[in-house]
C-alpha positions in Angstrom: 0.0 0.0 0.0 1.5 3.3 -1.1 0.8 6.1 1.4 1.6 9.8 1.6 2.5 11.8 4.7 1.0 15.3 4.9 3.2 18.2 6.0 3.7 18.4 9.7 2.2 21.2 11.9 4.6 24.0 12.6 4.6 27.1 14.7 2.7 29.8 13.0 0.3 27.2 11.3 -3.5 27.3 11.5 -5.9 24.4 12.3 -9.5 24.3 11.3 -12.0 22.6 13.7 -14.8 20.9 11.9 -17.8 18.7 13.2 -18.3 15.8 10.9 -19.9 13.8 13.7 -21.5 15.5 16.7 -22.1 19.2 16.7 -19.6 21.4 18.6 -22.6 23.1 20.3 -22.5 20.4 23.0 -19.0 21.4 24.1 -18.8 24.0 26.9 -17.2 27.4 26.3 -14.6 26.8 29.0 -13.4 23.6 27.3 -13.2 25.3 24.0 -11.3 28.2 25.5 -8.7 26.0 27.2 -8.3 23.9 24.0 -7.6 27.2 22.1 -5.0 28.2 24.7 -3.2 24.9 24.4 -2.8 25.4 20.6 -1.8 29.0 21.1 1.0 27.8 23.5 2.2 25.6 20.7 2.1 28.6 18.3 -0.9 27.3 16.4 -3.9 29.4 15.5 -7.4 27.9 15.8 -10.3 28.6 13.4 -13.7 27.0 13.3 -15.8 25.9 10.3 -18.9 27.7 9.4 -21.4 25.0 10.4 -19.5 23.5 13.4 -22.2 24.7 15.9 -25.2 23.7 13.9 -27.3 20.9 15.5 -30.3 18.9 14.3 -32.4 16.1 15.9 -29.4 13.7 15.5 -27.0 16.1 17.3 -25.2 16.9 14.1 -25.7 19.2 11.1 -26.9 18.4 7.6 -24.7 16.3 5.2 -24.5 19.3 3.0 -23.2 21.6 5.8 -20.6 19.1 6.9 -19.4 18.4 3.4 -19.1 22.1 2.8 -16.9 22.5 6.0 -14.8 19.5 5.1 -14.0 20.5 1.6 -13.5 24.1 2.5 -11.0 23.1 5.2 -8.9 21.1 2.8 -9.1 23.7 0.0 -8.2 26.7 2.2 -4.5 27.4 1.7 -4.2 29.0 5.1 -5.3 25.9 6.9 -2.5 23.4 7.7 -4.4 20.9 9.8 -7.9 19.8 10.5 -9.3 18.4 13.8 -12.7 16.9 14.5 -14.5 18.7 17.4 -16.1 15.6 18.8 -17.1 12.1 18.1 -20.6 10.7 17.6 -22.3 8.5 15.0 -22.7 10.3 11.6 -19.3 10.5 9.9 -19.9 7.6 7.4 -23.0 9.5 6.0 -20.5 11.7 4.2 -18.3 9.2 2.5 -20.3 8.7 -0.7 -20.3 12.4 -1.4 -16.8 13.5 -0.5 -14.8 15.0 -3.3 -11.7 12.7 -2.9 -9.7 14.7 -5.5 -9.9 17.7 -3.2 -8.3 15.7 -0.3 -5.9 14.0 -2.6 -4.6 17.4 -4.0 -4.4 19.1 -0.6 -2.9 16.6 1.9 -3.2 17.9 5.5 -3.1 16.7 9.0 -6.5 15.3 9.8 -7.1 14.1 13.4 -9.7 12.6 15.8 -10.9 9.2 17.0 -14.0 7.2 17.7 -16.6 8.0 14.9 -13.9 9.8 12.9 -12.5 6.3 12.3 -14.8 6.0 9.3 -13.4 9.1 7.6 -9.8 8.3 8.4 -9.8 4.8 7.0 -11.8 6.0 4.0 -9.2 8.8 3.3 -6.5 6.1 3.4 -8.5 3.8 1.1 -9.4 6.6 -1.4 -6.3 8.8 -1.4 -3.4 7.0 0.4 -3.0 9.9 2.7 -2.0 9.3 6.3 -4.4 10.5 9.0 -4.0 10.6 12.8 -6.0 8.8 15.4 -5.7 10.8 18.5 -7.4 13.4 20.6 -10.4 15.4 19.3 -10.3 19.1 19.6 -12.5 18.8 22.7 -9.9 16.6 24.5 -7.5 19.6 24.5 -9.9 21.2 26.9 -8.9 18.8 29.8 -7.5 20.8 32.7 -5.6 17.9 34.3 -3.6 14.8 33.3 -3.2 15.8 29.7 0.6 15.9 29.4 0.9 12.3 28.0 -1.7 12.9 25.4 -0.2 16.2 24.3 3.3 14.7 24.1 2.3 11.9 21.7 0.2 14.3 19.7 3.3 16.4 19.1 5.5 13.5 18.4 3.1 12.2 15.7 1.9 15.4 14.0 4.6 18.0 14.6 7.9 16.0 14.4 9.4 13.8 11.8 11.4 11.3 13.9 10.3 7.7 14.6 9.2 7.3 18.2 8.6 4.5 20.7 5.4 4.2 22.7 5.6 3.6 26.5 2.7 3.0 28.8 1.2 6.0 30.8 1.8 5.8 34.5 -1.9 6.3 35.3 -5.2 6.3 33.3 -8.7 7.4 33.8 -12.2 6.7 32.5 -14.3 9.5 34.1 -16.6 12.3 33.0 -13.9 14.9 32.9 -15.9 17.2 30.7 -18.5 17.7 33.5 -16.2 17.3 36.6 -12.8 18.8 35.6 -11.5 19.0 39.1 -12.7 15.5 40.2 -10.7 13.2 38.1 -10.3 9.6 39.1 -6.9 8.1 38.1 -6.0 4.4 38.2 -2.4 3.1 38.4 -1.5 1.7 35.0 -0.2 -1.9 35.2 1.2 -1.7 31.7 0.3 -3.5 28.5 -1.0 -7.1 28.5 0.8 -9.7 26.4 -1.8 -11.8 24.6 0.4 -13.6 22.0 4.1 -13.4 21.4 5.8 -12.4 18.1 7.1 -9.5 16.1 5.6 -7.7 13.1 6.1 -4.6 10.9 3.3 -3.2 8.9 1.0 -0.4 7.8 -1.4 0.8 10.6 -5.1 0.4 9.9 -8.0 0.6 12.3 -9.3 2.7 15.2 -12.8 2.3 16.7 -13.9 -1.2 15.7 -17.7 -0.7 15.8 -17.2 2.3 13.4 -14.7 0.4 11.3 -17.1 -2.4 10.6 -19.4 0.1 8.9 -16.8 0.2 6.1 -16.6 -3.6 5.5 -17.4 -4.6 2.0 -17.2 -1.0 0.7 -14.7 1.0 -1.4 -13.9 2.9 1.9 -12.3 0.0 3.7 -8.4 0.0 3.2 -6.4 -2.9 2.1 -5.2 -5.2 4.9 -2.1 -6.4 3.2 1.0 -6.2 5.4 -0.9 -4.3 8.1 -1.0 -4.0 11.9 -4.4 -3.5 13.3 -4.9 -0.9 16.1 -8.4 -1.4 17.4 -10.5 -0.2 20.4 -14.1 0.3 21.3 -16.3 2.2 23.8 -18.6 1.2 26.7 -21.4 0.4 24.3 -19.4 -2.6 23.0 -19.7 -5.4 25.6 -17.6 -8.6 25.1 -20.3 -10.2 22.9 -20.4 -7.2 20.6 -16.6 -6.8 20.4 -16.2 -10.5 19.7 -18.8 -10.4 17.0 -17.3 -7.4 15.3 -13.8 -8.8 15.6 -15.0 -12.0 13.9 -16.4 -9.8 11.1 -13.0 -8.3 10.7 -11.5 -11.8 10.4 -14.0 -12.5 7.6 -12.5 -9.7 5.4 -10.9 -11.2 2.3 -7.4 -9.8 3.0 -7.3 -10.6 6.7 -4.5 -13.0 6.0 -2.4 -10.0 5.3 -2.6 -8.8 9.0 0.7 -9.2 10.7 -0.2 -8.1 14.3 -2.9 -6.7 16.5 -2.7 -3.9 19.1 -5.8 -3.4 21.3 -6.6 -0.2 23.1 -7.9 0.0 26.6 -11.6 -0.7 27.3 -13.9 1.5 29.3 -15.0 0.3 32.7 -18.6 -0.1 31.6 -17.7 -2.5 28.8 -16.7 -5.0 31.5 -14.2 -6.7 29.1 -11.5 -8.6 31.0 -8.1 -10.0 30.2 -9.6 -13.4 30.2 -12.2 -12.3 27.6 -9.4 -10.9 25.3 -7.3 -14.0 25.7 -10.3 -16.2 24.7 -11.1 -14.0 21.7 -7.6 -14.3 20.4 -6.7 -17.9 21.3 -9.9 -19.4 20.0 -9.2 -18.3 16.4 -6.8 -20.3 14.3 -6.3 -17.3 12.0 -4.4 -15.6 14.8 -2.1 -18.4 15.9 1.1 -16.8 14.5 0.2 -13.1 15.1 1.6 -11.0 17.9 -1.1 -9.4 20.0 -0.8 -6.7 22.7 -3.7 -5.2 24.6 -4.4 -2.4 27.1 -2.4 0.1 25.1 -3.2 3.8 25.8 -5.7 4.6 23.1 -9.4 4.5 22.7 -12.1 6.0 24.9 -10.0 6.3 28.1 -7.4 9.0 29.0 -4.6 9.6 28.4 -4.1 8.5 24.8 -1.4 8.2 22.2 -1.8 9.5 18.7 -1.0 6.9 15.9 -0.9 7.3 12.1 -3.5 5.4 10.1 -1.5 4.6 7.0 1.8 5.0 8.8 4.2 2.2 9.7 4.7 0.5 13.1 7.0 -2.3 14.4 5.7 -4.3 17.4 7.3 -6.9 19.6 5.1 -8.8 21.9 7.3 -10.7 24.4 7.1 -11.9 28.0 10.2 -9.9 29.0 9.2 -6.7 27.3 6.7 -5.7 24.6 7.5 -2.7 22.4 5.7 -0.5 19.9 7.7 1.8 17.6 6.0 4.2 15.2 8.5 4.3 12.3 6.7 6.4 9.7 4.1 9.0 10.5 
């Protein structure tokens, strides 16, 4: 799979905040202001799309409004990067009407996670341009415990060098957006080794329940020589994740998958280490594939940023597991 890296963000650059999923209207003013300040400290100007605050009965704006904002952000020569304001459910409603030539001819940093997974993998499939699974713009409005997230965001979208991923010291799964001063942190025990091995490949994935909406379409990227990075939120219990994971194994090119990296599950999902071991070890297709779980990405905090379409090398071993992002 041939991929292209968009220009990195630099001091003096401008980002555009768009809302391809949930409307930005649900994000508090204080969170937006803090997010702006964080980017200003990095020397980056923040601008907002015309329809980012519009909201209909589905908590989003019309397809036409969201397409307008997306295309304008890529076409605007003064915009260097694009971040989704929030997650949600509606991103894949845009795919069949996106002007892919516009994105192909104006490669830019495009970031977010959760429902934004649909757009990111579609961009890879349709244009070959690397996108970035990481914090939404709203995440930058966290008052506390954001250093790890910010550090990996900078490593991935502002710097050129390869970097290694290490576990965060603590993690949380709380309603930080309503209780900024009442964060509940948990000591991080590190990653969990599920199956040993080493692999190098192109990163594909993100939120699994969103990714499955692309199966069998022109918007699902090739799985040849890939490493899957997958996660899901509290709505995905073990029976749902297991079913969606099986659907992923049914994809024609799954034999091209070289390794699997699983993010951390939310408390409400109630998915245990035992559940993950069973999901992996009960499938013959995975017998020779290295698998690591409880990596810091998904719907818990903090989170790494990883490049969808970039290259990673993973080692899953009893002594020490490693993840290195080689190309981003």
